[in-house]
C-alpha distance (Angstrom), angle and dihedral (degrees) to the residues before:
residue distance angle dihedral
M1 . . .
R2 3.74 . .
A3 3.69 88.7 .
R4 3.79 93.6 50.1
R5 3.81 91.3 50.1
G6 3.88 88.2 51.9
D7 3.78 89.5 49.0
T8 3.81 91.9 50.3
T9 3.83 91.5 47.2
A10 3.74 90.4 50.1
L11 3.78 92.1 50.3
A12 3.92 91.3 47.8
L13 3.72 93.6 48.5
G14 3.83 91.7 46.2
A15 3.79 91.9 48.5
A16 3.82 93.8 47.6
A17 3.80 91.7 46.5
N18 3.88 89.5 48.1
G19 3.87 90.1 54.5
V20 3.84 93.8 44.3
L21 3.88 92.2 48.2
A22 3.73 89.9 48.7
Y23 3.69 91.7 61.4
V24 3.81 91.9 42.8
F25 3.80 90.4 55.1
F26 3.76 92.6 49.3
V27 3.84 91.9 47.2
L28 3.79 90.6 49.9
A29 3.84 91.3 52.7
T30 3.83 97.6 45.3
R31 3.86 95.0 43.8
H32 3.72 96.1 45.2
L33 3.87 99.2 39.4
G34 3.78 100.3 30.7
A35 3.75 126.6 -125.0
E36 3.81 98.0 -72.9
A37 3.79 97.4 45.8
A38 3.81 93.6 44.8
A39 3.78 91.9 54.6
P40 3.81 93.9 95.8
V41 3.76 91.1 49.8
S42 3.77 89.1 52.0
I43 3.84 90.4 53.3
L44 3.78 90.5 48.0
W45 3.80 90.6 48.3
T46 3.81 91.7 51.2
Y47 3.80 89.9 50.4
W48 3.84 89.9 49.9
S49 3.83 90.4 57.3
F50 3.77 90.1 53.8
A51 3.84 94.1 45.4
A52 3.92 90.6 50.3
A53 3.83 87.1 53.3
A54 3.78 94.7 44.9
L55 3.80 97.6 41.7
T56 3.76 118.3 6.8
F57 3.84 95.7 51.8
P58 3.74 98.9 43.4
I59 3.80 96.2 42.3
Q60 3.83 92.1 48.4
H61 3.77 93.5 49.9
W62 3.82 93.9 39.8
I63 3.76 89.8 57.0
A64 3.85 94.8 44.0
R65 3.92 89.6 48.8
S66 3.75 95.2 45.5
V67 3.87 95.1 50.1
A68 3.81 91.4 46.6
A69 3.86 92.6 45.7
R70 3.79 95.6 49.0
R71 3.80 96.5 34.5
G72 3.86 88.9 -127.0
S73 3.77 141.8 47.3
G74 3.90 97.7 -113.9
G75 3.82 92.0 106.5
V76 3.79 93.5 49.4
R77 3.79 91.0 45.9
Q78 3.85 88.3 54.6
A79 3.86 96.8 43.8
L80 3.87 95.7 42.5
P81 3.77 96.7 88.2
R82 3.80 90.3 57.8
V83 3.79 91.6 48.4
T84 3.89 90.1 48.9
A85 3.81 88.9 51.9
L86 3.77 90.3 50.2
V87 3.82 91.5 52.5
L88 3.69 92.2 46.1
V89 3.81 95.9 50.6
S90 3.79 87.6 48.2
A91 3.70 92.1 51.7
L92 3.82 92.1 50.7
G93 3.80 93.3 44.5
V94 3.96 95.2 47.9
G95 3.80 90.9 41.8
L96 3.94 88.8 54.9
L97 3.74 92.4 47.0
A98 3.75 90.5 49.8
W99 3.87 91.2 50.5
L100 3.78 91.2 50.6
G101 3.81 89.7 51.1
R102 3.87 96.0 35.1
D103 3.85 94.6 116.9
T104 3.80 93.9 54.5
L105 3.83 97.1 35.3
F106 3.74 100.9 41.3
Q107 3.76 106.8 13.0
R108 3.82 89.5 -124.9
D109 3.76 135.7 100.5
D110 3.84 97.9 -150.5
V111 3.80 126.5 98.9
W112 3.79 97.0 -120.3
F113 3.84 102.7 98.6
P114 3.92 94.0 38.5
A115 3.80 87.0 53.7
L116 3.89 88.3 49.0
V117 3.86 88.9 51.0
A118 3.76 89.8 56.9
W119 3.75 92.8 44.8
V120 3.87 91.7 49.8
T121 3.86 87.0 52.0
L122 3.83 91.1 52.4
G123 3.76 91.4 44.1
S124 3.83 91.3 50.8
G125 3.73 92.5 53.2
F126 3.85 91.3 43.8
M127 3.82 91.7 52.4
G128 3.78 89.2 49.4
V129 3.78 90.4 57.3
V130 3.83 92.4 45.4
R131 3.78 94.9 49.8
G132 3.80 91.1 41.6
G133 3.81 91.0 54.0
L134 3.73 93.4 47.7
S135 3.81 91.0 46.5
A136 3.88 91.1 48.7
Q137 3.92 86.5 51.7
N138 3.82 90.2 50.2
R139 3.77 88.7 -119.2
F140 3.72 95.0 144.0
R141 3.82 97.4 153.6
S142 3.82 86.4 58.0
V143 3.81 89.5 51.7
G144 3.85 90.1 51.5
L145 3.84 88.5 51.5
A146 3.73 93.3 45.6
L147 3.86 87.8 52.9
A148 3.75 93.0 53.3
A149 3.77 95.7 38.0
E150 3.85 96.0 56.8
N151 3.79 93.6 63.8
G152 3.74 90.5 30.9
L153 3.75 89.6 63.3
R154 3.82 90.9 48.1
C155 3.83 92.2 50.8
G156 3.75 90.9 47.5
A157 3.73 94.3 50.9
A158 3.81 90.4 46.3
V159 3.75 90.0 52.4
L160 3.80 91.7 55.8
L161 3.82 89.9 51.6
V162 3.86 91.4 51.7
V163 3.75 91.1 47.9
A164 3.73 92.1 47.8
G165 3.76 90.3 48.9
V166 3.82 94.2 -121.2
R167 3.73 111.5 161.6
S168 3.73 101.7 -170.9
S169 3.79 126.9 131.1
V170 3.77 88.4 -159.4
G171 3.71 90.4 54.4
F172 3.79 91.8 54.7
G173 3.92 88.6 44.7
V174 3.77 86.8 56.8
C175 3.75 91.1 52.3
L176 3.73 90.6 51.6
A177 3.79 93.7 49.3
A178 3.78 93.0 44.4
G179 3.84 92.9 62.3
S180 3.78 90.3 87.8
L181 3.87 90.6 62.3
V182 3.91 89.5 79.4
G183 3.90 83.0 78.1
L184 3.79 84.6 78.2
L185 3.74 90.8 70.7
W186 3.72 89.4 73.2
P187 3.81 105.5 49.1
S188 3.92 90.4 158.7
S189 3.83 88.4 66.6
L190 3.84 86.8 68.5
R191 3.74 95.9 55.6
F192 3.74 115.6 91.4
A193 3.73 117.3 -175.3
R194 3.90 124.8 -141.0
N195 3.88 92.4 -117.1
G196 3.71 125.4 118.1
D197 3.83 122.5 28.0
S198 3.88 102.9 -10.7
E199 3.79 93.1 -165.4
T200 3.77 117.1 117.4
V201 3.79 110.9 -85.3
A202 3.80 104.7 -107.3
A203 3.83 111.6 -94.6
P204 3.75 101.0 -31.0
V205 3.72 94.0 176.4
G206 3.74 91.9 52.2
F207 3.75 91.9 46.6
L208 3.73 94.0 49.7
G209 3.81 92.8 42.7
N210 3.84 91.3 54.6
A211 3.77 92.3 44.4
A212 3.76 93.1 46.3
G213 3.85 90.3 49.6
G214 3.77 92.1 52.2
Q215 3.82 92.5 44.5
L216 3.76 91.9 50.2
L217 3.94 91.7 51.1
S218 3.88 88.0 46.6
Q219 3.79 91.3 50.4
A220 3.78 93.1 48.4
I221 3.90 91.1 50.8
L222 3.80 90.5 47.4
T223 3.80 100.4 46.5
G224 3.84 107.0 13.7
G225 3.81 96.0 79.0
P226 3.92 94.3 100.3
V227 3.72 91.2 53.1
V228 3.81 92.0 49.1
L229 3.78 91.0 47.5
A230 3.80 91.9 49.5
L231 3.86 89.7 52.3
S232 3.83 91.3 45.6
G233 3.77 93.4 59.0
G234 3.78 101.1 -93.1
T235 3.75 117.6 157.0
A236 3.77 122.6 -112.5
T237 3.84 90.2 -108.1
E238 3.81 90.8 53.3
V239 3.81 92.4 49.4
T240 3.80 90.2 52.3
A241 3.81 91.3 48.4
L242 3.76 91.7 50.5
F243 3.76 93.3 47.1
A244 3.89 89.0 50.4
G245 3.88 92.9 48.0
L246 3.76 92.9 49.1
A247 3.84 91.4 46.4
L248 3.78 91.8 51.1
F249 3.81 99.2 46.0
R250 3.80 93.1 38.9
A251 3.85 90.9 65.6
P252 3.96 94.1 94.7
Y253 3.75 89.5 50.2
T254 3.81 93.2 50.1
L255 3.84 88.4 51.3
A256 3.80 93.7 46.4
V257 3.95 92.5 51.8
G258 3.89 84.5 68.6
L259 3.81 95.9 41.3
V260 3.81 97.5 53.2
S261 3.81 90.3 67.5
Q262 3.88 87.7 91.9
L263 3.95 93.7 49.9
T264 3.76 100.2 63.3
G265 3.80 100.7 65.9
A266 3.85 94.0 38.9
L267 3.79 92.9 49.2
T268 3.76 91.1 44.8
R269 3.76 91.2 53.8
A270 3.93 89.9 50.6
V271 3.83 86.5 53.1
I272 3.65 95.3 49.6
E273 3.86 93.9 43.7
D274 3.78 89.3 49.1
R275 3.88 93.2 -122.6
R276 3.82 93.6 166.5
R277 3.68 95.7 167.7
V278 3.74 94.0 56.4
L279 3.78 92.0 47.3
Q280 3.85 91.4 48.6
K281 3.82 88.1 51.7
V282 3.72 92.2 50.2
R283 3.74 92.8 49.0
A284 3.76 93.3 47.9
G285 3.82 90.8 47.3
I286 3.80 88.9 53.4
F287 3.76 91.7 48.7
F288 3.62 97.4 51.7
A289 3.78 99.8 34.9
T290 3.89 89.8 53.4
G291 3.80 90.4 48.8
V292 3.83 93.4 51.4
S293 3.79 91.7 40.2
A294 3.74 92.5 53.1
L295 3.86 92.4 49.2
V296 3.83 90.4 48.7
A297 3.76 93.5 43.5
G298 3.77 94.4 49.8
T299 3.91 89.4 51.2
V300 3.72 92.7 48.8
G301 3.73 92.1 46.2
A302 3.80 92.5 51.0
V303 3.83 94.7 45.6
A304 3.80 104.3 32.4
G305 3.83 105.7 13.7
P306 3.79 100.4 86.5
F307 3.81 91.9 49.0
L308 3.94 92.3 46.5
V309 3.76 90.2 50.9
R310 3.80 92.2 52.6
F311 3.71 94.1 42.8
I312 3.94 95.9 49.2
F313 3.77 100.9 34.7
G314 3.89 102.0 28.3
S315 3.72 139.5 -89.2
Q316 3.71 93.7 -81.6
V317 3.79 92.8 62.4
R318 3.84 107.0 80.7
I319 3.67 132.3 168.8
G320 3.87 131.1 179.4
E321 3.79 128.5 -114.8
L322 3.80 96.2 -107.9
P323 3.80 97.9 48.4
S324 3.79 89.0 44.2
A325 3.85 92.9 50.5
L326 3.97 91.2 48.1
I327 3.85 90.5 49.9
A328 3.84 91.3 49.8
T329 3.78 92.1 46.1
G330 3.74 92.7 48.7
S331 3.76 92.1 47.4
A332 3.86 91.2 54.2
L333 3.69 91.1 49.4
A334 3.85 88.7 50.1
L335 3.76 87.2 56.9
G336 3.84 88.8 54.5
N337 3.76 89.3 47.9
L338 3.76 93.3 55.5
L339 3.84 91.6 52.5
L340 3.87 90.7 49.6
T341 3.80 88.2 47.3
V342 3.73 91.9 58.0
L343 3.90 90.8 45.6
I344 3.82 89.8 54.1
I345 3.78 92.4 47.2
A346 3.92 89.4 53.0
H347 3.80 84.3 58.6
G348 3.78 91.0 51.0
R349 3.81 93.4 -122.7
S350 3.72 102.8 130.8
G351 3.85 93.2 151.5
A352 3.78 87.8 69.1
L353 3.73 90.1 60.4
A354 3.82 93.7 57.3
G355 3.87 91.2 45.0
A356 3.80 92.4 48.6
W357 3.84 95.7 51.0
A358 3.82 92.5 44.6
I359 3.76 87.6 57.6
A360 3.77 90.4 48.4
V361 3.83 91.5 52.6
V362 3.74 90.2 52.5
G363 3.86 91.0 46.7
G364 3.72 90.4 49.5
A365 3.77 95.0 49.5
A366 3.72 92.1 50.0
V367 3.80 91.5 54.4
L368 3.78 89.9 46.2
A369 3.83 90.5 54.2
L370 3.84 95.3 44.0
A371 3.74 102.8 36.6
G372 3.75 119.8 101.8
G373 3.80 132.7 -144.5
S374 3.82 130.7 53.7
P375 3.77 121.4 -16.4
L376 3.81 89.5 -107.0
S377 3.79 93.7 56.1
Q378 3.89 89.4 44.0
V379 3.65 91.1 56.1
C380 3.80 94.9 44.5
W381 3.72 89.8 52.9
A382 3.77 92.8 49.7
F383 3.82 90.6 49.2
A384 3.85 92.7 52.2
A385 3.80 91.4 42.7
A386 3.87 93.4 49.4
E387 3.79 90.5 51.8
L388 3.83 91.6 47.7
V389 3.75 93.0 48.7
A390 3.84 89.2 47.9
F391 3.79 90.8 51.6
A392 3.77 92.9 51.2
A393 3.87 92.6 44.5
L394 3.78 94.0 47.2
L395 3.86 91.7 46.3
V396 3.81 91.8 50.2
A397 3.86 89.2 46.2
E398 3.86 91.0 52.1
V399 3.76 95.0 45.8
S400 3.70 94.5 48.3
G401 3.62 93.3 43.5
S402 3.82 93.0 53.8
A403 3.78 90.4 46.5
R404 3.87 90.2 55.2
L405 3.78 90.6 48.4
A406 3.63 93.8 52.0
A407 3.75 91.9 48.0
Q408 3.69 90.9 52.2
R409 3.69 92.0 52.7
T410 3.76 95.8 43.9
G411 3.77 101.8 30.9
V412 3.89 88.1 -129.0
R413 3.77 119.1 129.6
P414 3.81 108.5 -112.2
Q415 3.76 119.7 -112.8
A416 3.83 124.9 -135.0
P417 3.84 106.9 -64.2
S418 3.72 123.3 -112.5
A419 3.79 126.5 -148.2
S420 3.77 91.6 -130.9
């Protein structure tokens, strides 16, 4: 128990440091380069967040689940060449697209930033393997250190550029892309033995493709509000306020992304060992905790959110009580969705993730089209609605999947699922 608490503490500290250092790097880039010169770095940073969602998270949890389910890493070892090929093809494809759109994206006609896009893609896949290998070996303190070290390396390299007086957006882009090199500090995480079930892990490319699609849609809903607001006619002030509100209330989610590294293996073992009572308690805990958290977050968002936004981001950044409450509520629901995602991955049902988030996108778009009020309030209603629809869809998918799995094991027709 003491070791588990130590692991959890290390993951929490690593995730917190990772988030703080991310802001430090971006502040260093914008203050040293200026707003205009830092724009290509901002685009690369935005792409990195999506690459991490599409590659790092799914690969990490696929490895952790596969090793736990097969009581060994033989299947991962056999499937990893195909996964590597998938990441390589993705890097080349995205790099080519970035090169074709380099003038619009980066306001440059050279190959540097398209090449960095490809590098970031490869690095995201690489870090997924590193964190997955460490998680599968129950080395969660190393996972926490890897989380902090990735952005720590970026910040250290950026500080060197500042001290040397180098005012190059490419230089800061290289610093960003180079963060994944910290994975080389844990070479043992890349070694997968032939033990356990050595048969090929079932459809790894399909599993990762579905998980990546779901995570991309999830990330778009979680972070894409400012873009939607700008396209919907919001003012620059409103876009900044929305960005600030999302950044503020997304902090617990950012922390939890690192903490859930412990859950995948444990939940997978519960699924494999058919510990239904444990899984039912986990599901019920997520359901009720998310409901209570959403109510509390909405209240805090309405009462304290506007003040906190002004206090943290400056007196000129203002947001109303209703938008703040909606952002806080949606962010709390996003945390519940993250936990349900890990539970569904433990069942090996990544296809349900893509389907649930596709439904959420449709629900959010419908609310955006039908909601009244200012563009800011419309986007905030759409964000909260999309997260709520996602929570319902993920919950239904997990319950129905558990019922089907129980029916397969017992030969009994499943009854109508219950949320608890």
